[in-house]
LUMZAZA-629334 format. One record per residue: chain; x, y negated, z of N, C-alpha, C, CB in turn; residue in one letter; residue number from 0. Coordinates in steps of 0.02 Angstrom, whole numbers, plus 50000, padded with zeros to 5 digits. Atoms other than C-alpha are relative to their C-alpha. Glycine has a CB too. Layout:
<rs>
A X Y Z X Y Z X Y Z X Y Z A NUM;
...
</rs>
This chain:
<rs>
A 49989 50008 49914 50226 50726 48764 49987 50084 50022 49926 49935 50046 M 0;
A 50012 49933 49971 50245 50892 48854 49973 50012 50062 50052 50030 50002 E 1;
A 50000 50019 49930 50191 50935 49027 50015 50072 50025 49927 49964 50028 Y 2;
A 50002 49934 49972 50267 51075 49128 49969 49990 50063 50068 50034 50006 V 3;
A 50050 50009 49921 50168 51125 49293 50072 50020 50038 49909 50071 50019 E 4;
A 49950 49989 49958 50299 51115 49435 49959 50049 50042 50033 49934 50034 I 5;
A 50000 49967 49954 50208 51175 49564 49904 50003 50016 50056 49967 50054 A 6;
A 50079 49950 50003 50010 51264 49614 49979 50022 50067 50005 50079 49954 R 7;
A 50014 49960 49950 49923 51282 49757 49903 50017 49992 50031 49956 50076 A 8;
A 50071 49995 49996 49745 51341 49814 49985 49986 50086 49974 50081 49968 E 9;
A 50034 50016 49951 49625 51282 49951 49937 49991 50019 50017 49968 50010 S 10;
A 50111 49976 49994 49437 51296 50022 49995 49947 49948 49929 49976 50102 E 11;
A 50038 50049 50043 49444 51122 49910 50013 50012 49932 50016 49929 50015 R 12;
A 49991 49983 50060 49493 51210 49773 50079 49983 49981 49947 49966 49959 G 13;
A 49931 49999 50026 49653 51185 49654 50049 49931 50003 49991 50019 49927 E 14;
A 49968 50043 49998 49797 51065 49678 50062 50023 49938 50016 49989 50076 L 15;
A 49953 49985 50068 49931 51061 49520 50047 49923 49984 49939 50022 49920 V 16;
A 49944 50049 50014 50087 50956 49498 50044 50000 49949 50037 49998 50045 L 17;
A 49984 49994 50070 50133 50928 49317 50048 49946 50004 49941 49993 49945 R 18;
A 49966 50060 50022 50289 50847 49252 49988 49973 49916 50079 50017 50013 E 19;
A 50014 50036 50088 50264 50737 49092 50060 49992 49971 49965 49917 49992 R 20;
A 49945 50002 50068 50397 50742 48958 50008 49957 49946 49993 50051 49964 R 21;
A 49999 50054 50067 50418 50611 48818 50070 49995 50000 49959 49916 50007 A 22;
A 49918 50016 50034 50557 50616 48703 50049 49944 50024 49993 49979 49925 E 23;
A 49974 50055 49990 50590 50433 48726 49991 49957 50062 49984 49973 49953 H 24;
A 50003 50050 49924 50556 50385 48903 50018 50057 50052 49909 49958 50023 A 25;
A 49988 49962 49935 50587 50443 49083 49938 50038 50024 50021 49950 50055 P 26;
A 50035 49969 49973 50497 50607 49144 49949 49956 50056 50042 50048 50022 S 27;
A 50037 50024 49923 50358 50581 49276 49943 50057 50006 49958 49906 50000 S 28;
A 50056 49955 49968 50250 50675 49390 49929 49987 49994 50009 50001 50067 L 29;
A 50065 50007 49991 50061 50689 49389 49968 50050 50039 49971 49995 49943 E 30;
A 50032 49961 49948 49950 50756 49529 49923 50004 49974 50008 49963 50075 L 31;
A 50062 49996 50036 49785 50836 49479 49964 50057 50047 50010 50020 49916 R 32;
A 50041 49964 49953 49633 50899 49606 49956 50045 49950 49955 49950 50052 S 33;
A 50043 49988 50024 49521 51026 49522 50017 49987 49921 49952 49971 50034 N 34;
A 49982 50020 50064 49585 50977 49360 49988 49930 49962 49974 50043 49966 G 35;
A 50011 50064 50014 49546 50795 49390 50055 49968 50004 49955 49973 50035 V 36;
A 49909 50052 50010 49703 50655 49347 49973 49968 50096 50003 49888 49893 F 37;
A 49981 50053 49933 49734 50583 49542 50058 49940 50000 50026 50048 50061 V 38;
A 49933 50028 49998 49899 50517 49527 50056 50002 49965 50019 50011 50040 M 39;
A 49933 49958 50033 50050 50498 49441 50063 49941 50020 49992 50015 49894 D 40;
A 49933 50046 49972 50227 50422 49460 50003 49949 49943 50084 50047 50009 T 41;
A 49990 50049 50048 50225 50316 49300 49967 49940 50020 49979 50021 49937 L 42;
A 50053 50064 49997 50102 50182 49354 49960 50008 50078 49934 50005 49926 E 43;
A 50001 50001 49932 50115 50145 49547 49977 49935 50050 50062 50017 50011 V 44;
A 50001 50067 49964 50085 49981 49580 49925 49970 50025 50032 49946 49948 S 45;
A 50031 49997 49972 49912 50003 49631 49986 50022 50071 49984 50010 49970 T 46;
A 49991 49996 49944 49941 50098 49781 50054 49941 50051 50016 50064 49997 E 47;
A 49951 50044 49974 50092 49973 49805 49966 49943 50029 50048 49979 49950 R 48;
A 50024 50050 50003 49971 49839 49797 49943 50001 50045 49990 49986 49940 A 49;
A 50039 49980 49918 49860 49914 49936 50038 49979 50078 49995 50095 50005 L 50;
A 49935 49999 49927 49995 49918 50052 50003 49920 50023 50105 50029 49968 A 51;
A 49959 50047 50010 50065 49746 50008 49931 49951 50016 50047 50001 49925 T 52;
A 50056 50059 49959 49893 49651 50023 49972 50013 50067 49931 49989 49959 A 53;
A 50044 50002 49936 49837 49746 50179 50046 49972 50061 49970 50079 50018 A 54;
A 49973 50025 49970 49987 49709 50263 50002 49908 50020 50039 50029 49978 L 55;
A 49995 50095 49999 49974 49516 50233 49944 49996 50046 49981 49945 49913 E 56;
A 50039 50041 49936 49817 49524 50341 50007 50006 50053 49943 50003 50007 L 57;
A 49974 49982 49932 49886 49581 50495 50061 49960 50034 50020 50070 49995 V 58;
A 49954 50039 49985 49991 49470 50603 50056 50030 50003 49989 49968 50048 E 59;
A 49950 49942 49975 50087 49625 50675 49982 50050 50007 50028 49997 50053 D 60;
A 50050 49921 49978 50040 49776 50621 50078 50043 50012 49930 50048 49910 P 61;
A 49956 49931 49973 50159 49881 50719 50005 50067 49981 49984 50014 50057 K 62;
A 50006 49925 50011 50070 50057 50699 49952 49974 49972 49996 50061 50051 A 63;
A 50036 49978 50043 49997 50098 50549 49965 50051 49977 50019 49994 49975 V 64;
A 50023 49952 50011 49890 50226 50499 49963 50002 49909 49957 50006 50063 M 65;
A 50030 49983 50073 49864 50292 50296 49988 50067 49993 50046 49981 49941 V 66;
A 50040 49918 50036 49738 50422 50243 49996 50006 49930 49914 50012 50018 G 67;
A 49985 49961 50057 49807 50511 50111 50061 49980 50003 49964 49991 49936 G 68;
A 49908 50013 50023 49992 50545 50063 50003 49986 49934 50056 50069 50008 L 69;
A 49984 49996 50093 49968 50563 49865 50061 50001 50000 49978 49936 49944 G 70;
A 49936 49993 50003 50145 50540 49811 50046 49961 50029 50012 50000 49949 L 71;
A 49964 50049 49939 50193 50433 49957 50006 49927 49977 50084 50025 50019 G 72;
A 50001 50067 50020 50191 50258 49851 49995 49958 50058 49947 49986 49954 Y 73;
A 50038 50056 49941 50059 50170 49979 50043 50021 50078 49888 50021 50011 T 74;
A 49947 49997 49913 50189 50245 50149 50057 49964 49973 50035 50095 50039 M 75;
A 49944 50056 50001 50333 50172 50058 49977 49933 50014 50034 49996 49933 H 76;
A 50019 50073 49985 50252 50002 50050 50006 49984 50056 49942 49980 49987 E 77;
A 50004 50038 49946 50210 50004 50213 50058 50023 50042 49934 50004 50033 V 78;
A 49950 49979 49967 50371 50067 50264 50068 49952 49999 50010 50065 49974 L 79;
A 49960 50088 50033 50474 49906 50162 49994 49952 50061 49945 49950 49918 S 80;
A 50008 50055 49948 50390 49804 50310 50031 50022 50040 49940 49981 50027 D 81;
A 49993 49978 49954 50488 49785 50437 49981 49986 50076 50041 50002 49989 H 82;
A 50048 50001 49965 50360 49748 50563 49988 50070 50011 49951 49965 49974 R 83;
A 50024 49932 49971 50305 49921 50563 50029 50025 50019 49978 50041 49975 V 84;
A 49952 49968 49953 50362 50028 50698 49989 50048 50012 50011 49980 50053 E 85;
A 50008 49944 49991 50268 50167 50678 49937 50019 49930 49981 50008 50082 K 86;
A 50076 49983 50087 50156 50254 50486 49984 50057 50023 50029 50015 49890 C 87;
A 50014 49941 50019 50078 50381 50527 49943 50033 49944 49991 50020 50053 R 88;
A 50038 49991 50083 50009 50476 50359 49947 50067 50022 50075 50031 49918 V 89;
A 50031 49940 49999 49863 50599 50361 49987 50035 49919 49931 49986 50041 V 90;
A 49994 49955 50057 49854 50733 50238 49962 50074 49997 50070 50010 49994 E 91;
A 50019 49930 49997 49713 50850 50209 50036 50075 49968 49940 49993 49973 I 92;
A 49968 49940 50035 49810 50965 50079 50067 50017 50028 50007 49987 49924 E 93;
A 49946 49991 49968 49956 51040 50160 50047 50030 49938 49989 50046 50065 P 94;
A 49946 50007 50094 50037 51097 49981 50039 49948 50008 49952 49977 49913 A 95;
A 49978 50089 50036 50053 50919 49943 50054 49983 50064 49910 49920 49997 L 96;
A 49939 50024 49958 50158 50894 50112 50058 50021 49997 49995 50005 50055 V 97;
A 49925 49976 49969 50264 51019 50105 50038 49997 49935 50006 50087 50040 E 98;
A 49974 50046 50066 50295 50964 49911 50028 49952 50022 49950 49972 49951 W 99;
A 49953 50055 49983 50365 50800 49972 50042 50031 50049 49965 49933 50029 M 100;
A 49955 49969 49946 50448 50909 50118 50059 50032 49972 49963 50051 50041 R 101;
A 49952 49946 49994 50538 51031 50030 50034 49975 49919 49960 50092 50011 D 102;
A 49990 50020 50063 50581 50920 49879 49968 50005 49924 50044 50018 49998 G 103;
A 50032 50000 50062 50469 50967 49749 49990 49938 49974 49942 50032 50002 T 104;
A 49986 50071 50022 50432 50805 49732 50070 49966 50031 49935 49955 50022 I 105;
A 49923 50022 49961 50608 50727 49751 50000 49925 50025 50071 50007 49942 P 106;
A 49994 50053 49958 50574 50573 49827 49973 50018 50080 49959 49942 49965 H 107;
A 50029 49968 49922 50498 50659 49976 50029 49988 50055 50000 50070 50008 G 108;
A 49973 49996 49937 50611 50695 50083 50039 49971 50030 50018 50037 50008 P 109;
A 49958 50062 49979 50714 50526 50089 49935 49978 50055 50023 49933 49923 A 110;
A 50060 50057 49971 50528 50448 50126 49995 50019 50078 49911 50009 49957 L 111;
A 50014 49957 49930 50481 50583 50272 50071 49991 50047 49983 50095 49979 L 112;
A 49930 49995 49945 50663 50565 50346 50003 49933 50042 50085 50006 49954 A 113;
A 50002 50043 49979 50623 50394 50405 49951 50012 50084 49980 49959 49941 D 114;
A 50011 49973 49909 50600 50403 50601 49944 49958 50021 50076 49980 50064 E 115;
A 50078 50060 49990 50430 50284 50590 49943 50050 49995 49984 49928 49922 R 116;
A 50058 49959 50013 50346 50411 50515 49961 50081 50034 50018 50009 49937 V 117;
A 50027 49959 49974 50228 50544 50579 49967 50026 49953 49971 49985 50047 G 118;
A 50060 49989 50078 50126 50652 50435 49971 50068 50053 50053 50033 49884 V 119;
A 50046 49972 49955 49979 50733 50513 49948 50036 49953 49969 49944 50049 V 120;
A 50043 49987 50045 49888 50866 50408 49938 50015 50030 50023 50046 49960 V 121;
A 50047 50003 49966 49720 50847 50440 49959 49971 49954 50010 49972 50058 A 122;
A 50060 50019 50041 49546 50796 50386 50004 49914 50034 49916 50058 50021 D 123;
A 49960 50073 49963 49573 50596 50405 49918 49981 50058 50026 49907 49910 I 124;
A 50062 50021 49943 49385 50604 50518 50040 50038 50068 49902 50045 49977 A 125;
A 49964 49968 49947 49455 50721 50623 50079 49978 50039 50007 50063 49970 V 126;
A 49941 50005 49990 49629 50648 50636 49995 49926 50047 50044 50005 49929 A 127;
A 50003 50017 49983 49555 50498 50664 49947 49968 50101 50011 50002 49945 L 128;
A 50034 49976 49927 49437 50565 50821 50046 50003 50046 49967 50070 50003 A 129;
A 49956 49966 49958 49585 50624 50911 50051 49920 50039 50052 50068 49943 E 130;
A 49990 50074 49971 49689 50429 50945 49966 49991 50059 49975 49944 49954 P 131;
A 50031 50032 49943 49638 50353 51115 49968 49916 49970 50066 49994 50068 P 132;
A 50034 50036 50036 49540 50203 51082 50062 49930 50000 49917 49993 50034 P 133;
A 49953 50089 50011 49631 50013 51008 50080 50046 49984 50007 49924 50112 A 134;
A 49938 49980 50032 49784 50124 50930 50059 49990 49952 49987 50029 49987 S 135;
A 49983 50015 50091 49810 50056 50755 49999 49925 50009 49929 50031 49930 Y 136;
A 50023 50063 50015 49836 49876 50699 49971 50002 49923 50058 49948 50012 D 137;
A 50016 49994 50050 49798 49949 50529 49977 50073 49971 50044 49973 49975 L 138;
A 50021 49964 50006 49720 50064 50446 49991 50011 49899 49953 49990 50052 I 139;
A 50000 50012 50083 49731 50100 50249 49982 50075 49975 50085 49969 49964 L 140;
A 50039 49939 50005 49601 50230 50188 50022 49993 49905 49898 49996 50036 L 141;
A 49986 49994 50069 49660 50280 50010 50006 50080 49972 50067 49959 49988 D 142;
A 50005 49898 50011 49598 50488 49982 49961 49989 49938 49943 50066 50073 V 143;
A 50054 49993 50061 49466 50439 49821 50024 49924 49960 49898 50003 50032 D 144;
A 49982 50054 50050 49479 50307 49682 49934 49963 50022 50010 50023 49911 N 145;
A 50070 50050 49984 49316 50225 49789 49961 50048 50026 49956 49960 49932 G 146;
A 50049 49966 49993 49168 50287 49852 49955 50036 49939 49970 49962 50035 P 147;
A 50031 49966 50061 49099 50314 49671 50045 50057 49967 49985 49944 49945 G 148;
A 49958 49958 50039 49239 50417 49624 50045 50060 50054 50053 49946 49956 Y 149;
A 49970 49947 49926 49252 50554 49760 50052 50067 49952 49902 50055 50059 L 150;
A 49946 49948 50023 49412 50674 49743 49950 50078 50008 50083 49996 50063 V 151;
A 50035 49944 49965 49316 50796 49849 49893 49977 50015 50058 50005 50091 H 152;
A 50047 50010 49975 49108 50784 49893 49996 49973 50053 49976 50038 50001 D 153;
A 50019 50018 49953 49124 50796 50049 50019 49938 50029 50008 50040 50028 A 154;
A 49943 50047 49984 49249 50636 50058 49928 49952 50008 50076 49981 49934 N 155;
A 50063 50064 49994 49054 50534 50045 49994 49980 50061 49923 50018 49979 A 156;
A 50036 50023 49919 49035 50546 50238 50078 49946 50031 49981 50103 50073 E 157;
A 49939 50031 49974 49212 50434 50230 49976 49921 49996 50074 50020 49952 L 158;
A 50014 50081 50030 49121 50257 50165 49930 50009 50041 49995 49980 49892 Y 159;
A 50054 49987 49966 48962 50302 50298 50029 49982 50076 49971 50078 49985 R 160;
A 49984 50025 49932 48941 50220 50451 50025 50028 50068 49952 49977 50014 A 161;
A 49968 49958 49938 48982 50346 50585 50077 50017 49988 49958 50076 50009 P 162;
A 49909 49994 50006 49165 50374 50514 50020 49913 50003 50034 50045 49902 F 163;
A 49978 50068 50001 49173 50189 50493 50008 49975 50064 49958 49958 49965 L 164;
A 49990 50029 49923 49138 50158 50676 50061 50046 50055 49913 50008 50039 E 165;
A 49932 49971 49995 49272 50302 50706 50054 49955 50014 50016 50034 49940 T 166;
A 49952 50029 50009 49382 50201 50633 50012 49930 50031 50003 50003 49942 A 167;
A 49979 50056 49966 49351 50046 50702 50012 49999 50087 49951 49952 49980 R 168;
A 49942 50001 49921 49393 50116 50877 50053 50004 49998 50001 50048 50049 A 169;
A 49924 50024 49979 49544 50130 50858 50044 49975 49976 50033 50033 50015 V 170;
A 49955 50035 50018 49597 49993 50798 50006 49942 50060 49986 49980 49930 L 171;
A 50010 50055 49955 49652 49847 50903 49962 49944 49981 50057 49977 50019 R 172;
A 50032 50052 50019 49565 49690 50925 50061 49961 49937 49978 49954 50074 P 173;
A 49968 50041 50077 49619 49573 50763 50024 50065 49949 50087 49938 50019 G 174;
A 49987 49980 50040 49654 49745 50679 49942 50008 49929 50026 50044 50030 G 175;
A 50030 49999 50081 49612 49788 50490 49969 50075 50004 50072 49990 49926 V 176;
A 49999 49942 50059 49529 49921 50396 50015 49977 49912 49916 50037 50004 L 177;
A 49997 50013 50057 49567 49931 50221 49985 50040 49941 50045 49983 49998 V 178;
A 50028 49949 50028 49484 50034 50097 50011 49995 49925 49933 50004 50019 I 179;
A 49970 49991 50105 49558 50059 49876 49932 50027 49983 50084 50079 49967 W 180;
A 50041 49967 50062 49415 50082 49745 50011 49974 49965 49938 50008 49992 S 181;
A 49958 49985 50064 49455 50107 49578 49905 49920 49970 50010 50139 49956 A 182;
A 50058 50037 50048 49264 49993 49537 49977 49962 50090 49919 50074 49939 D 183;
A 50044 50058 49948 49152 49847 49646 49959 50054 50049 49932 49938 49948 E 184;
A 50021 49983 49981 49068 49935 49775 49953 49975 50048 50029 50025 50000 A 185;
A 50025 50073 49951 48924 49830 49861 49970 50020 50067 49934 49952 49960 P 186;
A 50006 49942 49929 48859 49978 49969 50040 49999 50060 50017 50070 49982 E 187;
A 49925 49983 49948 49032 50008 50051 49998 49907 50046 50108 50019 49923 L 188;
A 50013 50073 49976 49027 49803 50088 49944 49993 50046 49987 49953 49942 A 189;
A 50067 49981 49952 48860 49829 50165 50007 50027 50058 49955 50045 49973 E 190;
A 49998 49949 49936 48893 49973 50282 50068 49961 50035 50015 50099 49977 V 191;
A 49939 50046 49963 49061 49885 50329 49967 49950 50043 50051 49957 49943 L 192;
A 50026 50080 49970 48980 49728 50380 49967 50043 50066 49925 49941 49937 E 193;
A 50028 49972 49959 48866 49827 50494 50030 50017 50070 49982 50045 49969 S 194;
A 49973 49966 49949 48984 49920 50574 50047 49946 50034 50034 50064 49975 V 195;
A 49964 50043 49986 49112 49768 50596 49976 49938 50011 50038 50000 49965 F 196;
A 50027 50075 49984 49009 49636 50595 49998 49948 49938 50049 49964 50057 G 197;
A 49988 50053 50057 49083 49538 50434 50049 50072 49959 50054 49905 50031 A 198;
A 49968 49964 50033 49175 49615 50302 49999 49969 49914 49970 50069 50016 A 199;
A 49973 50047 50076 49238 49572 50103 50032 50043 49968 50054 49932 50005 E 200;
A 49965 49986 50057 49269 49639 49935 50063 49966 49974 49959 49995 49959 G 201;
A 49937 50033 50027 49427 49579 49861 50027 50018 49939 50050 50008 50041 R 202;
A 49976 49980 50073 49467 49592 49675 50071 49996 49983 49968 49958 49951 P 203;
A 49917 50009 50026 49651 49638 49627 49989 50022 49911 50069 50072 50055 Y 204;
A 49997 49985 50069 49683 49617 49437 50087 50027 49975 49972 49924 49960 D 205;
A 49944 49985 50002 49806 49725 49375 50027 50027 49941 50008 50032 50044 V 206;
A 49999 49974 50047 49906 49764 49214 50030 50078 50006 50029 49957 49962 L 207;
A 49973 49937 50010 49913 49941 49166 50008 50040 49948 49978 50029 50030 L 208;
A 49956 49979 50068 50024 50004 49026 49957 49957 49952 50003 50094 49977 Q 209;
A 50008 50057 50049 49956 49845 48933 49912 50012 50005 50047 50011 49908 D 210;
A 50077 50009 49999 49778 49864 48990 49981 49973 50083 49957 50085 49977 R 211;
A 50023 50054 49955 49694 49730 49101 49943 50045 50040 49969 49924 49957 D 212;
A 50048 49958 49958 49628 49829 49247 49961 49968 50065 50041 50059 50026 E 213;
A 50018 50032 49959 49513 49765 49402 49973 50042 50055 49964 49957 49974 R 214;
A 50016 49965 49949 49528 49857 49568 49979 49970 50066 50047 50036 50008 Y 215;
A 50013 50045 49941 49454 49816 49747 50029 50022 50056 49933 49990 50016 W 216;
A 49968 49979 49927 49517 49819 49922 49943 49973 50035 50081 49964 50027 L 217;
A 50056 50001 49929 49367 49827 50061 50006 49986 50059 49975 50049 50018 Y 218;
A 49963 50024 49921 49421 49735 50215 49938 49980 50037 50063 49924 49999 V 219;
A 50033 50015 49913 49339 49726 50395 50046 50005 50044 49943 50052 50032 A 220;
A 49934 50013 49965 49446 49664 50541 49934 50016 50074 50057 49900 49983 R 221;
A 50018 50005 49924 49410 49700 50722 50000 49916 50036 50060 50051 50041 V 222;
A 50011 50054 49963 49364 49529 50818 50076 49995 50039 49930 50010 50047 P 223;
A 49933 50018 49961 49542 49456 50910 49951 50007 50067 50048 49912 49982 S 224;
A 50019 50020 49922 49505 49460 51101 50010 49904 50003 50070 50051 50067 T 225;
A 49976 50075 49963 49505 49274 51168 50067 49983 50055 49937 49980 50045 A 226;
</rs>
């Protein structure tokens, strides 16, 4: 197994590195690391796709979707594969990651971003959510960490607390849904979501990852529909 660095960037949050993983008898893949910590790769993307697919099933008419966290684009790709989606706004805090998608450093990036329904915003998700007028989105997918217990950056802890979640609720339309992906069960998150939305649930998802059985969680909260 050989790793070749493709791109590197520094920001106030630290170091972002994109590496290509090469194996003699297997296709090459890309791996994204933040401050030396594995974030995601292109070898196994079923969890990103499961997040989007499961979330889209919860909304009757998801015309406007916000995705928090660009990553390597697989959650966004799954959202765009749903013909009901008319607008997909993706918020990513790392400008270098967006640039790598745009310029083809991440090979599948330009084609994804060419979709006319896509709008990419380089910003903190908390700032981006504070900008839209109330009731702007049918669905918000939050996938910036591996859940509240596995933060990419310590500051992200605020994303799982009431003030941010109240902001998210305000920009959801009646019947709109917030879905947060977590690598582990997070009962405290469920409690905070329930306090903000009135009801919430954690849904376990069993996934086979490279011959390993893994269980991930989607935390779901819905704005009540108007009568």
